[in-house]
Wavefront OBJ file of the C-alpha trace (Angstrom):
o trace
v 0.000 0.000 0.000
v 1.277 3.440 -0.903
v 1.692 5.967 1.864
v -1.391 8.156 2.181
v -3.637 5.856 0.120
v -6.424 4.177 2.062
v -7.104 0.532 1.165
v -10.440 -0.257 -0.446
v -12.869 -3.146 -0.207
v -15.762 -4.266 -2.386
v -19.250 -4.424 -0.893
v -20.418 -7.914 -1.956
v -24.094 -7.066 -2.496
v -23.596 -3.958 -4.634
v -20.090 -4.427 -6.016
v -19.357 -0.860 -4.942
v -15.791 -0.120 -3.850
v -15.317 1.910 -0.682
v -12.327 2.882 1.417
v -11.909 0.947 4.659
v -12.065 3.980 6.937
v -15.395 5.547 7.854
v -16.693 8.020 10.408
v -19.748 7.585 12.606
v -21.728 10.609 13.732
v -24.103 9.273 16.402
v -22.704 10.931 19.541
v -19.990 13.259 18.275
v -22.262 15.174 15.878
v -25.415 15.217 18.040
v -24.673 18.725 19.301
v -25.892 22.244 18.658
v -24.210 23.625 15.514
v -22.645 26.508 17.419
v -21.201 24.236 20.094
v -18.725 22.356 17.915
v -19.336 23.419 14.328
v -15.848 24.725 13.549
v -14.112 21.800 15.219
v -16.276 19.213 13.438
v -15.813 21.037 10.119
v -12.040 20.695 10.556
v -12.444 16.991 11.381
v -14.439 16.432 8.190
v -12.014 18.424 6.039
v -9.183 16.224 7.317
v -11.321 13.107 6.886
v -12.253 13.790 3.256
v -8.911 15.416 2.468
v -7.170 12.250 3.687
v -9.096 10.101 1.229
v -11.878 8.712 3.431
v -15.405 8.817 2.017
v -17.854 6.864 4.219
v -19.814 9.062 6.607
v -22.403 7.136 8.631
v -25.398 9.173 9.769
v -29.136 8.785 10.203
v -32.181 10.871 11.134
v -32.401 8.714 14.262
v -29.112 10.232 15.508
v -30.756 13.415 16.805
v -29.106 16.593 15.502
v -26.208 14.593 14.025
v -27.855 13.885 10.666
v -28.559 17.513 9.805
v -25.286 18.886 11.217
v -23.148 16.207 9.540
v -24.879 16.760 6.198
v -24.284 20.514 6.274
v -20.696 20.284 7.477
v -19.859 17.441 5.078
v -21.158 19.425 2.112
v -18.849 22.299 3.064
v -15.907 19.973 3.744
v -16.426 18.074 0.486
v -16.585 21.308 -1.452
v -13.337 22.352 0.206
v -11.647 19.058 -0.749
v -13.319 18.937 -4.216
v -14.997 15.586 -3.590
v -18.492 14.481 -2.667
v -18.437 11.806 0.022
v -21.963 11.812 1.354
v -24.377 9.181 0.078
v -28.028 9.474 1.004
v -29.034 6.146 2.546
v -32.741 7.016 2.288
v -32.897 6.003 -1.388
v -32.168 2.408 -0.407
v -35.130 2.193 1.978
v -37.907 4.073 0.152
l 1 2 3 4 5 6 7 8 9 10 11 12 13 14 15 16 17 18 19 20 21 22 23 24 25 26 27 28 29 30 31 32 33 34 35 36 37 38 39 40 41 42 43 44 45 46 47 48 49 50 51 52 53 54 55 56 57 58 59 60 61 62 63 64 65 66 67 68 69 70 71 72 73 74 75 76 77 78 79 80 81 82 83 84 85 86 87 88 89 90 91 92
């Protein structure tokens, strides 16, 4: 493995390739936007900038879903990549 390149794995059901590092948002992002917004934005910029792409969130995670979505959009725009996939389309 090259330095700085995250390994990838194939999801058997879909055949989609994803990087092996993800970030959960359940507790860490379930905060008021003002409370930790800048700090979490920096975390996501480093996360996406480092090559990770899987951000796990859900509407059942309290404020985390909305905050993570907004911060991820800004962080992805900053790193010129879109890493957020809307899980809702798989369960409609």
